[in-house]
C-alpha positions as CSV (number, residue, x, y, z in Angstrom):
1,M,-84.7,76.1,-115.5
2,R,-82.3,79.3,-115.9
3,K,-84.1,81.2,-117.7
4,G,-87.2,80.0,-115.6
5,S,-85.7,81.6,-112.2
6,D,-84.9,85.1,-114.5
7,L,-88.0,85.2,-116.2
8,G,-90.2,85.7,-113.2
9,R,-86.7,87.3,-111.3
10,S,-87.6,90.3,-114.3
11,V,-91.0,89.9,-113.3
12,R,-90.9,90.5,-109.6
13,S,-87.9,93.1,-110.2
14,G,-90.8,94.9,-113.4
15,A,-93.9,94.8,-110.1
16,L,-91.3,96.2,-108.0
17,L,-91.0,99.1,-110.1
18,G,-94.0,99.3,-111.3
19,A,-95.0,100.5,-108.7
20,V,-92.4,102.7,-107.2
21,N,-93.4,104.8,-110.3
22,G,-97.4,104.6,-109.8
23,L,-97.5,105.4,-105.8
24,F,-94.2,107.9,-105.9
25,G,-94.7,109.8,-109.5
26,G,-91.7,108.4,-110.8
27,G,-88.3,107.1,-109.1
28,G,-89.2,103.1,-111.1
29,G,-85.7,104.3,-112.9
30,M,-83.7,104.8,-109.3
31,V,-85.2,101.1,-108.6
32,A,-84.3,99.4,-111.6
33,V,-80.5,101.0,-112.4
34,P,-79.2,98.9,-109.4
35,L,-80.9,96.3,-109.9
36,L,-80.9,95.7,-113.6
37,E,-76.4,96.0,-113.3
38,R,-76.8,92.8,-111.4
39,S,-77.2,91.4,-114.8
40,L,-76.5,94.1,-117.9
41,P,-73.8,96.5,-117.8
42,T,-73.6,99.6,-117.0
43,R,-75.2,101.5,-119.7
44,A,-77.1,98.7,-120.9
45,A,-78.9,99.0,-117.9
46,H,-79.7,102.7,-117.2
47,A,-80.9,102.3,-121.1
48,T,-83.3,99.2,-120.5
49,A,-84.4,101.0,-117.2
50,I,-85.4,103.7,-118.9
51,A,-87.4,101.6,-121.4
52,A,-89.0,99.6,-118.8
53,V,-90.6,102.4,-116.7
54,L,-91.6,104.3,-119.6
55,P,-95.4,102.1,-120.1
56,A,-95.4,102.0,-116.3
57,T,-94.6,106.2,-116.7
58,A,-97.6,106.0,-119.4
59,L,-100.1,103.9,-117.8
60,S,-100.1,105.9,-114.6
61,G,-99.6,109.2,-115.9
62,A,-103.2,108.2,-118.1
63,V,-104.6,107.0,-114.2
64,Y,-103.6,110.6,-113.2
65,L,-104.4,112.9,-116.0
66,F,-108.0,111.4,-116.7
67,T,-108.9,111.3,-112.9
68,G,-107.9,115.2,-112.8
69,R,-104.9,114.8,-110.9
70,V,-102.1,116.8,-112.8
71,P,-102.1,120.4,-113.5
72,L,-102.8,121.4,-117.5
73,P,-101.5,124.6,-117.2
74,R,-98.0,122.7,-115.6
75,L,-98.6,119.6,-117.9
76,I,-96.9,121.1,-121.6
77,P,-94.0,122.5,-120.2
78,S,-93.2,120.2,-118.1
79,A,-93.5,117.6,-120.8
80,L,-91.5,119.7,-122.6
81,G,-88.8,119.7,-121.0
82,V,-88.1,116.9,-120.0
83,M,-88.8,115.8,-123.3
84,L,-85.7,117.7,-124.1
85,G,-83.7,116.4,-121.2
86,G,-83.7,113.1,-121.4
87,Y,-83.0,113.2,-125.7
88,F,-79.9,115.2,-124.8
89,G,-79.5,112.8,-121.7
90,A,-80.2,109.7,-124.0
91,K,-76.8,110.9,-126.2
92,L,-74.2,112.7,-123.6
93,L,-74.7,108.8,-122.1
94,P,-72.6,106.6,-124.3
95,L,-69.5,109.8,-123.9
96,L,-69.8,108.9,-120.4
97,P,-67.1,106.9,-119.1
98,V,-68.7,104.0,-116.9
99,R,-67.2,105.5,-113.8
100,A,-68.9,108.8,-113.9
101,A,-72.1,107.2,-114.7
102,D,-72.3,105.2,-111.5
103,V,-70.7,108.2,-110.2
104,L,-73.3,110.6,-111.7
105,F,-76.2,108.6,-110.9
106,G,-74.9,108.0,-107.0
107,I,-75.2,111.6,-106.3
108,L,-78.0,112.2,-107.8
109,M,-80.2,109.7,-105.5
110,L,-78.6,110.6,-102.9
111,A,-79.1,114.4,-103.3
112,A,-83.1,113.5,-104.0
113,G,-83.2,111.1,-100.5
114,I,-81.4,114.5,-99.1
115,G,-84.0,116.5,-100.1
116,M,-86.5,114.9,-99.4
117,V,-86.1,114.8,-96.1
118,F,-85.0,117.9,-95.1
């Protein structure tokens, strides 16, 4: 019975993450990490969040691209920068102490929230 409830919770959480990601153009990982940290170690939660949000990002991105909502001159340089940053971020995470990753993630979430309000 436990596995079924875990599966249902994962599907519901995944639907929420996909909706957040598609609606706001990203940010699914900001929701995913705290949810995943309930059942996974911090580093695994961060890595799983990225892997889980990837398909939603690809699908949402395709919808936006094929409906003409993406300014193509900005797409390639932005995508290259994101890929470069993602590569180095993934290499850095295992080197950071867990507490430092949590604090940096919290600061990022706080800064993003403040930036959206003001």
